[in-house]
C-alpha positions, -999 to 999 in steps of 0.1 A, spaced: 713 -202 123 677 -189 127 648 -208 111 633 -193 80 595 -199 81 574 -206 51 544 -185 62 520 -158 53 547 -131 58 551 -106 29 584 -122 19 572 -158 21 552 -183 -1 519 -176 16 517 -141 1 510 -155 -33 489 -185 -23 465 -170 3 437 -149 -10 405 -134 5 375 -157 0 340 -146 -10 307 -163 -6 293 -169 -41 258 -166 -27 249 -129 -28 220 -120 -6 192 -95 -14 182 -66 8 154 -68 33 122 -62 14 86 -54 23 57 -70 5 39 -47 -20 2 -45 -10 -15 -14 -23 -23 -27 -58 -42 -55 -42 -68 -30 -30 -79 -25 -66 -109 -47 -72 -127 -26 -99 -119 -16 -134 -134 -10 -169 -154 -40 -182 -165 -29 -217 -142 -1 -229 -153 14 -262 -118 17 -276 -82 19 -267 -73 53 -252 -50 72 -229 -78 74 -203 -109 54 -194 -140 70 -179 -162 47 -157 -197 59 -149 -223 54 -121 -260 56 -125 -276 78 -98 -308 67 -82 -341 84 -82 -353 101 -50 -375 80 -28 -412 86 -33 -432 88 0 -464 105 -12 -495 83 -19 -507 84 -55 -540 101 -62 -564 75 -76 -577 99 -104 -545 117 -113 -518 105 -137 -485 113 -120 -459 135 -136 -429 117 -151 -395 124 -135 -362 124 -152 -335 99 -144 -305 119 -130 -273 122 -151 -245 98 -144 -215 106 -122 -180 93 -134 -145 85 -125 -116 88 -150 -85 67 -149 -55 81 -168 -31 55 -181 6 60 -180 36 40 -192 61 29 -166 93 8 -168 129 3 -159 159 -13 -176 194 -27 -168 221 -30 -195 245 -58 -185 279 -62 -202 292 -95 -215 324 -91 -196 305 -89 -162 288 -122 -170 322 -138 -178 341 -125 -147 314 -124 -119 318 -149 -91 280 -155 -90 251 -159 -114 244 -122 -121 216 -130 -146 195 -145 -118 203 -117 -94 194 -90 -119 162 -108 -128 152 -110 -92 161 -73 -85 141 -61 -116 110 -83 -107 109 -67 -72 116 -33 -86 85 -37 -108 62 -46 -79 78 -20 -56 75 8 -81 38 0 -89 31 1 -51 48 35 -48 27 48 -77 -6 36 -62 2 49 -26 -4 87 -32 -37 80 -49 -49 60 -19 -37 84 8 -51 114 -12 -87 104 -4 -112 130 9 -123 111 40 -101 113 70 -101 104 107 -72 119 127 -62 123 164 -56 160 174 -45 167 210 -62 134 221 -95 141 204 -109 121 175 -115 145 146 -130 137 112 -148 153 83 -173 124 87 -186 137 120 -195 171 134 -166 192 146 -144 188 115 -113 169 107 -87 190 124 -53 192 107 -23 170 100 -1 197 115 -21 194 148 -13 157 153 10 155 184 35 128 193 11 116 219 -18 113 194 -14 75 190 -35 49 172 -62 35 195 -94 15 193 -116 46 188 -100 52 154 -109 20 136 -142 18 156 -153 51 140 -139 41 106 -159 9 105 -190 27 118 -188 52 89 -180 26 63 -212 7 74 -232 40 75 -221 48 39 -233 13 28 -198 3 17 -195 -34 8 -171 -52 32 -139 -68 20 -143 -103 35 -177 -114 48 -188 -87 71 -153 -74 77 -136 -43 64 -98 -40 61 -73 -18 78 -37 -14 66 -16 1 93 21 7 102 37 -16 127 44 15 149 6 21 150 -1 -16 157 22 -14 187 1 14 203 -32 -4 196 -20 -36 211 -6 -18 241 -39 0 248 -57 -11 280 -91 -4 294 -127 -14 290 -129 -4 254 -94 -14 243 -77 -42 224 -56 -58 251 -80 -63 280 -105 -86 261 -76 -106 248 -63 -111 283 -97 -124 294 -107 -145 264 -74 -160 253 -39 -147 250 -29 -163 217 -31 -130 199 -9 -114 225 17 -142 222 19 -138 184 16 -100 184 -13 -103 159 -42 -79 160 -65 -104 142 -102 -94 138 -112 -64 159 -139 -38 158 -154 -51 125 -121 -52 105 -91 -74 98 -57 -58 100 -26 -59 78 6 -45 92 29 -30 66 59 -7 68 47 7 34 22 30 51 33 65 43 45 87 72 61 121 74 73 145 101 46 170 94 27 169 127 30 193 156 66 200 165 77 177 136 58 147 151 57 118 127 22 113 113 12 79 98 -15 75 72 -32 42 78 -61 31 55 -95 17 63 -115 5 33 -141 -18 18 -148 -30 -17 -145 -7 -47 -122 18 -30 -97 17 -59 -101 11 -97 -74 0 -120 -72 2 -158 -46 -18 -177 -36 -12 -214 -5 -34 -210 1 -55 -179 36 -48 -164 59 -76 -175 95 -85 -180 111 -74 -213 143 -90 -227 156 -64 -251 174 -71 -284 212 -71 -284 220 -45 -311 256 -34 -306 282 -44 -331 300 -70 -309 268 -82 -291 282 -73 -256 254 -52 -241 224 -72 -230 192 -53 -219 166 -66 -195 138 -46 -179 101 -43 -173 74 -22 -188 37 -16 -184 9 9 -192 -15 12 -164 -34 36 -142 -54 39 -110 -81 61 -95 -101 62 -63 -134 46 -74 -159 51 -45 -146 78 -21 -170 65 6 -152 32 6 -118 46 17 -108 65 49 -74 77 58 -64 73 95 -38 98 107 -21 93 140 14 95 155 31 67 174 48 63 208 77 45 190 80 68 160 
């Protein structure tokens, strides 16, 4: 007589006793660190009243006087120029999750902690996405067109985004010119004497691969290779560098080349006005059986470019786009 096995077979005991297992630790998606709001270092100091917008003003200086006074003539008085201004419009932002009581009872993991984490990141991520268009919409631009450095800050014009080719990569001449113009415009540095450059890792790749007498790599080969080993740009050409995948890019260059919008800036490039700091909100449970539990975030806030001279957009492609 043949053996009858007690096994995992469909007709045996194991069918009822063996179940798929799940890890109760649920991981989060890969995330990038929000950065753009950190650029805001200015804002209203003495607002007259609450309002949907805040206007911040600049005094304008008198023209320099280079003519000697006449000993016997009383000089004519001059008028102080009218102020110039920047207006920040405040808007309300937020998001909410409505969790059911049944999910809390049946879930294999602590969904409250997971939802709280997701909403906290969503708040920071959303605010960064809101700030980004304001920053990359600045009037000052340096871009590479067909190998040439073009800019509205130098003679010859800025070229066009559509003229950026796939071979128009980020190289030392780009931040070198940006720092030169920031200094020429009397922009206050971010740290000591250093300005800051936010750039995409794809752009950083091309800068660190550049060789030659006026490049990043050759001096680091000669003076110490630590930065090469770590893949860290460090301090270079009067700026410190922050790599972030949050730098905006689009396939709007020549022949759909991907164009990245890096940012070079000093102090007072971005102003922020806050009526209500974005924060977590635990909503009231109002349904009849108290089963639907709201949690979210809300804030009323706004941004505007404060000193246009303190912000330069750097448009290039990348060899690894």
